[in-house]
ChimeraX commands (.cxc) that place a marker at each C-alpha (Angstrom):
marker #1 position -88.88,-150.60,26.14 radius 0.5
marker #1 position -85.42,-150.66,24.61 radius 0.5
marker #1 position -87.00,-150.97,21.18 radius 0.5
marker #1 position -89.06,-147.80,21.79 radius 0.5
marker #1 position -85.97,-145.87,22.95 radius 0.5
marker #1 position -84.16,-146.99,19.81 radius 0.5
marker #1 position -86.93,-145.61,17.59 radius 0.5
marker #1 position -86.97,-142.32,19.53 radius 0.5
marker #1 position -83.21,-141.90,19.03 radius 0.5
marker #1 position -83.57,-142.65,15.33 radius 0.5
marker #1 position -86.42,-140.12,14.97 radius 0.5
marker #1 position -84.45,-137.44,16.82 radius 0.5
marker #1 position -81.41,-138.10,14.65 radius 0.5
marker #1 position -83.47,-138.01,11.48 radius 0.5
marker #1 position -85.03,-134.74,12.65 radius 0.5
marker #1 position -81.76,-133.04,13.61 radius 0.5
marker #1 position -79.44,-134.39,10.95 radius 0.5
marker #1 position -81.20,-132.64,8.02 radius 0.5
marker #1 position -80.97,-129.34,9.93 radius 0.5
marker #1 position -77.24,-129.82,10.50 radius 0.5
marker #1 position -76.69,-130.76,6.86 radius 0.5
marker #1 position -78.76,-127.77,5.73 radius 0.5
marker #1 position -76.83,-125.40,7.99 radius 0.5
marker #1 position -73.51,-126.67,6.67 radius 0.5
marker #1 position -74.48,-125.62,3.17 radius 0.5
marker #1 position -74.19,-121.92,4.17 radius 0.5
marker #1 position -71.02,-120.14,5.29 radius 0.5
marker #1 position -70.95,-117.29,7.81 radius 0.5
marker #1 position -70.83,-114.04,5.81 radius 0.5
marker #1 position -70.24,-111.82,8.87 radius 0.5
marker #1 position -66.60,-110.83,8.64 radius 0.5
marker #1 position -64.74,-109.44,11.62 radius 0.5
marker #1 position -61.16,-108.35,12.08 radius 0.5
marker #1 position -59.03,-110.66,14.13 radius 0.5
marker #1 position -55.86,-110.30,16.13 radius 0.5
marker #1 position -53.46,-113.24,16.26 radius 0.5
marker #1 position -51.45,-113.51,19.46 radius 0.5
marker #1 position -47.85,-114.68,19.68 radius 0.5
marker #1 position -49.17,-118.00,20.92 radius 0.5
marker #1 position -51.23,-118.41,17.74 radius 0.5
marker #1 position -54.63,-117.71,19.27 radius 0.5
marker #1 position -57.11,-115.78,17.14 radius 0.5
marker #1 position -59.00,-113.05,18.97 radius 0.5
marker #1 position -61.82,-111.14,17.24 radius 0.5
marker #1 position -61.48,-107.39,17.40 radius 0.5
marker #1 position -63.58,-104.44,16.31 radius 0.5
marker #1 position -63.34,-100.65,16.35 radius 0.5
marker #1 position -65.80,-98.52,18.25 radius 0.5
marker #1 position -66.78,-95.08,16.94 radius 0.5
marker #1 position -65.13,-92.07,18.56 radius 0.5
marker #1 position -67.13,-90.51,21.35 radius 0.5
marker #1 position -66.36,-86.92,22.36 radius 0.5
marker #1 position -66.96,-85.99,25.98 radius 0.5
marker #1 position -66.92,-82.33,26.92 radius 0.5
marker #1 position -67.93,-80.20,29.84 radius 0.5
marker #1 position -68.76,-76.56,30.27 radius 0.5
marker #1 position -65.61,-74.58,31.00 radius 0.5
marker #1 position -65.54,-72.95,34.42 radius 0.5
marker #1 position -64.80,-69.26,34.92 radius 0.5
marker #1 position -61.45,-70.16,36.47 radius 0.5
marker #1 position -60.24,-72.10,33.42 radius 0.5
marker #1 position -61.72,-69.60,31.00 radius 0.5
marker #1 position -59.67,-66.84,32.65 radius 0.5
marker #1 position -56.60,-69.08,32.89 radius 0.5
marker #1 position -56.56,-69.85,29.16 radius 0.5
marker #1 position -57.27,-66.24,28.26 radius 0.5
marker #1 position -54.32,-65.05,30.37 radius 0.5
marker #1 position -52.07,-67.83,29.10 radius 0.5
marker #1 position -52.87,-67.06,25.46 radius 0.5
marker #1 position -52.15,-63.38,26.06 radius 0.5
marker #1 position -48.82,-64.20,27.70 radius 0.5
marker #1 position -47.87,-66.64,24.95 radius 0.5
marker #1 position -48.57,-64.09,22.23 radius 0.5
marker #1 position -46.52,-61.47,24.10 radius 0.5
marker #1 position -43.53,-63.82,24.42 radius 0.5
marker #1 position -43.62,-64.72,20.73 radius 0.5
marker #1 position -43.62,-61.01,19.83 radius 0.5
marker #1 position -40.98,-59.77,22.28 radius 0.5
marker #1 position -38.49,-62.61,22.74 radius 0.5
marker #1 position -36.53,-61.76,19.54 radius 0.5
marker #1 position -36.08,-58.21,20.88 radius 0.5
marker #1 position -34.80,-59.54,24.20 radius 0.5
marker #1 position -32.27,-61.74,22.38 radius 0.5
marker #1 position -31.10,-58.78,20.29 radius 0.5
marker #1 position -30.79,-56.59,23.38 radius 0.5
marker #1 position -28.73,-59.26,25.12 radius 0.5
marker #1 position -26.41,-59.54,22.12 radius 0.5
marker #1 position -25.88,-55.77,21.89 radius 0.5
marker #1 position -25.26,-55.42,25.63 radius 0.5
marker #1 position -22.64,-58.16,25.48 radius 0.5
marker #1 position -20.95,-56.45,22.51 radius 0.5
marker #1 position -20.98,-53.04,24.23 radius 0.5
marker #1 position -19.54,-54.51,27.41 radius 0.5
marker #1 position -16.77,-56.13,25.36 radius 0.5
marker #1 position -16.00,-52.77,23.71 radius 0.5
marker #1 position -15.91,-50.95,27.05 radius 0.5
marker #1 position -13.67,-53.39,28.89 radius 0.5
marker #1 position -10.41,-51.56,28.16 radius 0.5
marker #1 position -11.86,-48.08,27.71 radius 0.5
marker #1 position -11.19,-45.93,30.76 radius 0.5
marker #1 position -11.87,-42.52,29.25 radius 0.5
marker #1 position -15.41,-41.49,30.16 radius 0.5
marker #1 position -15.92,-39.47,26.98 radius 0.5
marker #1 position -14.98,-42.40,24.74 radius 0.5
marker #1 position -17.23,-44.71,26.73 radius 0.5
marker #1 position -20.17,-42.37,26.18 radius 0.5
marker #1 position -19.38,-42.16,22.47 radius 0.5
marker #1 position -19.42,-45.94,22.14 radius 0.5
marker #1 position -22.69,-46.22,24.04 radius 0.5
marker #1 position -24.29,-43.38,22.06 radius 0.5
marker #1 position -23.21,-44.96,18.77 radius 0.5
marker #1 position -24.78,-48.31,19.63 radius 0.5
marker #1 position -27.86,-46.55,20.98 radius 0.5
marker #1 position -28.41,-44.90,17.59 radius 0.5
marker #1 position -28.10,-48.27,15.86 radius 0.5
marker #1 position -30.67,-49.78,18.20 radius 0.5
marker #1 position -33.11,-46.90,17.74 radius 0.5
marker #1 position -32.80,-47.12,13.97 radius 0.5
marker #1 position -33.48,-50.85,13.97 radius 0.5
marker #1 position -36.04,-51.26,16.74 radius 0.5
marker #1 position -37.61,-47.87,17.61 radius 0.5
marker #1 position -40.73,-48.28,15.47 radius 0.5
marker #1 position -41.25,-51.89,16.51 radius 0.5
marker #1 position -40.78,-51.26,20.23 radius 0.5
marker #1 position -43.06,-48.21,20.31 radius 0.5
marker #1 position -45.85,-50.31,18.78 radius 0.5
marker #1 position -45.79,-52.75,21.70 radius 0.5
marker #1 position -48.64,-52.68,24.19 radius 0.5
marker #1 position -47.98,-51.88,27.84 radius 0.5
marker #1 position -48.41,-55.56,28.68 radius 0.5
marker #1 position -45.95,-56.63,25.98 radius 0.5
marker #1 position -43.49,-54.04,27.32 radius 0.5
marker #1 position -43.70,-55.62,30.78 radius 0.5
marker #1 position -43.03,-59.05,29.31 radius 0.5
marker #1 position -40.09,-57.67,27.31 radius 0.5
marker #1 position -38.49,-56.29,30.48 radius 0.5
marker #1 position -38.86,-59.70,32.11 radius 0.5
marker #1 position -37.23,-61.37,29.11 radius 0.5
marker #1 position -34.35,-58.88,29.01 radius 0.5
marker #1 position -33.72,-59.71,32.66 radius 0.5
marker #1 position -33.75,-63.40,31.76 radius 0.5
marker #1 position -31.33,-63.01,28.85 radius 0.5
marker #1 position -28.88,-60.56,30.46 radius 0.5
marker #1 position -29.08,-61.56,34.11 radius 0.5
marker #1 position -29.80,-57.94,35.03 radius 0.5
marker #1 position -32.97,-55.89,35.36 radius 0.5
marker #1 position -33.67,-52.94,33.09 radius 0.5
marker #1 position -33.14,-50.37,35.84 radius 0.5
marker #1 position -29.56,-51.51,36.46 radius 0.5
marker #1 position -28.85,-51.73,32.73 radius 0.5
marker #1 position -29.99,-48.14,32.14 radius 0.5
marker #1 position -28.10,-46.97,35.21 radius 0.5
marker #1 position -24.93,-48.69,33.99 radius 0.5
marker #1 position -25.02,-47.22,30.48 radius 0.5
marker #1 position -26.97,-43.97,30.88 radius 0.5
marker #1 position -26.52,-43.06,34.53 radius 0.5
marker #1 position -28.67,-43.04,37.64 radius 0.5
marker #1 position -30.71,-39.99,36.61 radius 0.5
marker #1 position -31.92,-41.59,33.38 radius 0.5
marker #1 position -32.68,-44.82,35.24 radius 0.5
marker #1 position -34.74,-42.89,37.78 radius 0.5
marker #1 position -36.70,-41.04,35.09 radius 0.5
marker #1 position -37.55,-44.21,33.20 radius 0.5
marker #1 position -38.46,-45.97,36.42 radius 0.5
marker #1 position -40.96,-43.20,37.11 radius 0.5
marker #1 position -42.42,-43.61,33.61 radius 0.5
marker #1 position -42.73,-47.36,34.12 radius 0.5
marker #1 position -44.43,-46.78,37.47 radius 0.5
marker #1 position -47.09,-44.61,35.79 radius 0.5
marker #1 position -47.96,-47.58,33.58 radius 0.5
marker #1 position -48.15,-49.93,36.54 radius 0.5
marker #1 position -44.77,-51.54,35.99 radius 0.5
marker #1 position -41.22,-51.40,37.31 radius 0.5
marker #1 position -37.80,-51.50,35.67 radius 0.5
marker #1 position -36.55,-53.33,38.75 radius 0.5
marker #1 position -38.77,-56.39,38.32 radius 0.5
marker #1 position -36.86,-59.65,38.52 radius 0.5
marker #1 position -37.26,-62.83,36.53 radius 0.5
marker #1 position -38.31,-65.82,38.63 radius 0.5
marker #1 position -38.55,-68.99,36.48 radius 0.5
marker #1 position -39.22,-71.19,39.51 radius 0.5
marker #1 position -41.89,-68.89,40.94 radius 0.5
marker #1 position -44.10,-66.23,39.41 radius 0.5
marker #1 position -42.64,-66.69,35.93 radius 0.5
marker #1 position -43.03,-70.46,35.56 radius 0.5
marker #1 position -45.56,-70.16,32.73 radius 0.5
marker #1 position -43.43,-67.55,30.99 radius 0.5
marker #1 position -40.39,-69.84,31.19 radius 0.5
marker #1 position -42.32,-72.74,29.64 radius 0.5
marker #1 position -43.35,-70.55,26.72 radius 0.5
marker #1 position -39.76,-69.31,26.26 radius 0.5
marker #1 position -38.59,-72.93,26.03 radius 0.5
marker #1 position -41.28,-73.52,23.42 radius 0.5
marker #1 position -40.08,-70.53,21.36 radius 0.5
marker #1 position -36.44,-71.60,21.66 radius 0.5
marker #1 position -37.24,-75.10,20.46 radius 0.5
marker #1 position -39.45,-73.88,17.61 radius 0.5
marker #1 position -37.05,-71.27,16.23 radius 0.5
marker #1 position -33.71,-72.77,17.24 radius 0.5
marker #1 position -32.71,-70.15,19.81 radius 0.5
marker #1 position -29.99,-71.13,22.21 radius 0.5
marker #1 position -30.84,-70.86,25.87 radius 0.5
marker link #1:1,2 radius 0.2
marker link #1:2,3 radius 0.2
marker link #1:3,4 radius 0.2
marker link #1:4,5 radius 0.2
marker link #1:5,6 radius 0.2
marker link #1:6,7 radius 0.2
marker link #1:7,8 radius 0.2
marker link #1:8,9 radius 0.2
marker link #1:9,10 radius 0.2
marker link #1:10,11 radius 0.2
marker link #1:11,12 radius 0.2
marker link #1:12,13 radius 0.2
marker link #1:13,14 radius 0.2
marker link #1:14,15 radius 0.2
marker link #1:15,16 radius 0.2
marker link #1:16,17 radius 0.2
marker link #1:17,18 radius 0.2
marker link #1:18,19 radius 0.2
marker link #1:19,20 radius 0.2
marker link #1:20,21 radius 0.2
marker link #1:21,22 radius 0.2
marker link #1:22,23 radius 0.2
marker link #1:23,24 radius 0.2
marker link #1:24,25 radius 0.2
marker link #1:25,26 radius 0.2
marker link #1:26,27 radius 0.2
marker link #1:27,28 radius 0.2
marker link #1:28,29 radius 0.2
marker link #1:29,30 radius 0.2
marker link #1:30,31 radius 0.2
marker link #1:31,32 radius 0.2
marker link #1:32,33 radius 0.2
marker link #1:33,34 radius 0.2
marker link #1:34,35 radius 0.2
marker link #1:35,36 radius 0.2
marker link #1:36,37 radius 0.2
marker link #1:37,38 radius 0.2
marker link #1:38,39 radius 0.2
marker link #1:39,40 radius 0.2
marker link #1:40,41 radius 0.2
marker link #1:41,42 radius 0.2
marker link #1:42,43 radius 0.2
marker link #1:43,44 radius 0.2
marker link #1:44,45 radius 0.2
marker link #1:45,46 radius 0.2
marker link #1:46,47 radius 0.2
marker link #1:47,48 radius 0.2
marker link #1:48,49 radius 0.2
marker link #1:49,50 radius 0.2
marker link #1:50,51 radius 0.2
marker link #1:51,52 radius 0.2
marker link #1:52,53 radius 0.2
marker link #1:53,54 radius 0.2
marker link #1:54,55 radius 0.2
marker link #1:55,56 radius 0.2
marker link #1:56,57 radius 0.2
marker link #1:57,58 radius 0.2
marker link #1:58,59 radius 0.2
marker link #1:59,60 radius 0.2
marker link #1:60,61 radius 0.2
marker link #1:61,62 radius 0.2
marker link #1:62,63 radius 0.2
marker link #1:63,64 radius 0.2
marker link #1:64,65 radius 0.2
marker link #1:65,66 radius 0.2
marker link #1:66,67 radius 0.2
marker link #1:67,68 radius 0.2
marker link #1:68,69 radius 0.2
marker link #1:69,70 radius 0.2
marker link #1:70,71 radius 0.2
marker link #1:71,72 radius 0.2
marker link #1:72,73 radius 0.2
marker link #1:73,74 radius 0.2
marker link #1:74,75 radius 0.2
marker link #1:75,76 radius 0.2
marker link #1:76,77 radius 0.2
marker link #1:77,78 radius 0.2
marker link #1:78,79 radius 0.2
marker link #1:79,80 radius 0.2
marker link #1:80,81 radius 0.2
marker link #1:81,82 radius 0.2
marker link #1:82,83 radius 0.2
marker link #1:83,84 radius 0.2
marker link #1:84,85 radius 0.2
marker link #1:85,86 radius 0.2
marker link #1:86,87 radius 0.2
marker link #1:87,88 radius 0.2
marker link #1:88,89 radius 0.2
marker link #1:89,90 radius 0.2
marker link #1:90,91 radius 0.2
marker link #1:91,92 radius 0.2
marker link #1:92,93 radius 0.2
marker link #1:93,94 radius 0.2
marker link #1:94,95 radius 0.2
marker link #1:95,96 radius 0.2
marker link #1:96,97 radius 0.2
marker link #1:97,98 radius 0.2
marker link #1:98,99 radius 0.2
marker link #1:99,100 radius 0.2
marker link #1:100,101 radius 0.2
marker link #1:101,102 radius 0.2
marker link #1:102,103 radius 0.2
marker link #1:103,104 radius 0.2
marker link #1:104,105 radius 0.2
marker link #1:105,106 radius 0.2
marker link #1:106,107 radius 0.2
marker link #1:107,108 radius 0.2
marker link #1:108,109 radius 0.2
marker link #1:109,110 radius 0.2
marker link #1:110,111 radius 0.2
marker link #1:111,112 radius 0.2
marker link #1:112,113 radius 0.2
marker link #1:113,114 radius 0.2
marker link #1:114,115 radius 0.2
marker link #1:115,116 radius 0.2
marker link #1:116,117 radius 0.2
marker link #1:117,118 radius 0.2
marker link #1:118,119 radius 0.2
marker link #1:119,120 radius 0.2
marker link #1:120,121 radius 0.2
marker link #1:121,122 radius 0.2
marker link #1:122,123 radius 0.2
marker link #1:123,124 radius 0.2
marker link #1:124,125 radius 0.2
marker link #1:125,126 radius 0.2
marker link #1:126,127 radius 0.2
marker link #1:127,128 radius 0.2
marker link #1:128,129 radius 0.2
marker link #1:129,130 radius 0.2
marker link #1:130,131 radius 0.2
marker link #1:131,132 radius 0.2
marker link #1:132,133 radius 0.2
marker link #1:133,134 radius 0.2
marker link #1:134,135 radius 0.2
marker link #1:135,136 radius 0.2
marker link #1:136,137 radius 0.2
marker link #1:137,138 radius 0.2
marker link #1:138,139 radius 0.2
marker link #1:139,140 radius 0.2
marker link #1:140,141 radius 0.2
marker link #1:141,142 radius 0.2
marker link #1:142,143 radius 0.2
marker link #1:143,144 radius 0.2
marker link #1:144,145 radius 0.2
marker link #1:145,146 radius 0.2
marker link #1:146,147 radius 0.2
marker link #1:147,148 radius 0.2
marker link #1:148,149 radius 0.2
marker link #1:149,150 radius 0.2
marker link #1:150,151 radius 0.2
marker link #1:151,152 radius 0.2
marker link #1:152,153 radius 0.2
marker link #1:153,154 radius 0.2
marker link #1:154,155 radius 0.2
marker link #1:155,156 radius 0.2
marker link #1:156,157 radius 0.2
marker link #1:157,158 radius 0.2
marker link #1:158,159 radius 0.2
marker link #1:159,160 radius 0.2
marker link #1:160,161 radius 0.2
marker link #1:161,162 radius 0.2
marker link #1:162,163 radius 0.2
marker link #1:163,164 radius 0.2
marker link #1:164,165 radius 0.2
marker link #1:165,166 radius 0.2
marker link #1:166,167 radius 0.2
marker link #1:167,168 radius 0.2
marker link #1:168,169 radius 0.2
marker link #1:169,170 radius 0.2
marker link #1:170,171 radius 0.2
marker link #1:171,172 radius 0.2
marker link #1:172,173 radius 0.2
marker link #1:173,174 radius 0.2
marker link #1:174,175 radius 0.2
marker link #1:175,176 radius 0.2
marker link #1:176,177 radius 0.2
marker link #1:177,178 radius 0.2
marker link #1:178,179 radius 0.2
marker link #1:179,180 radius 0.2
marker link #1:180,181 radius 0.2
marker link #1:181,182 radius 0.2
marker link #1:182,183 radius 0.2
marker link #1:183,184 radius 0.2
marker link #1:184,185 radius 0.2
marker link #1:185,186 radius 0.2
marker link #1:186,187 radius 0.2
marker link #1:187,188 radius 0.2
marker link #1:188,189 radius 0.2
marker link #1:189,190 radius 0.2
marker link #1:190,191 radius 0.2
marker link #1:191,192 radius 0.2
marker link #1:192,193 radius 0.2
marker link #1:193,194 radius 0.2
marker link #1:194,195 radius 0.2
marker link #1:195,196 radius 0.2
marker link #1:196,197 radius 0.2
marker link #1:197,198 radius 0.2
marker link #1:198,199 radius 0.2
marker link #1:199,200 radius 0.2
marker link #1:200,201 radius 0.2
marker link #1:201,202 radius 0.2
view
């Protein structure tokens, strides 16, 4: 019995050994990338192709992105004007500090008004109604005062009232306030983007 088992083992060995020897004559040609850990272990790794997953945009998000793009474009167009207006208002206020004579005050204001019209009249008149609304918001942001009060301060209450009526016709108001923590959150984010991109100081 033991003799038979011995022959069986020999036959199995003789049958398997040639296969092992034959297999050892060929190297694995399948190359894979490997990642070596800090501990020295080798872990095979491979890259999967990119798969894009998309879904149909809902009406809500379609309207949201349309409105946001419109607002963003308006801010990019009007923010430089708001910065210029803020600068001029600060300069005029500095000039008027020690001027008590009403006639001289009007002369100073009228002089600066002519400069502004010469520089910005064509550009401002080409703005859309929507861009005009955004500009008023931004002027409020930059000066800390709404457009109604600014006109009233420099041109008088009558002029402020007239321009408020004009704004009302176009569905707007010179008295609108800037609320960065409320209704104007998106506008504020875009302003920060413009400031960072073009180096404006807040």
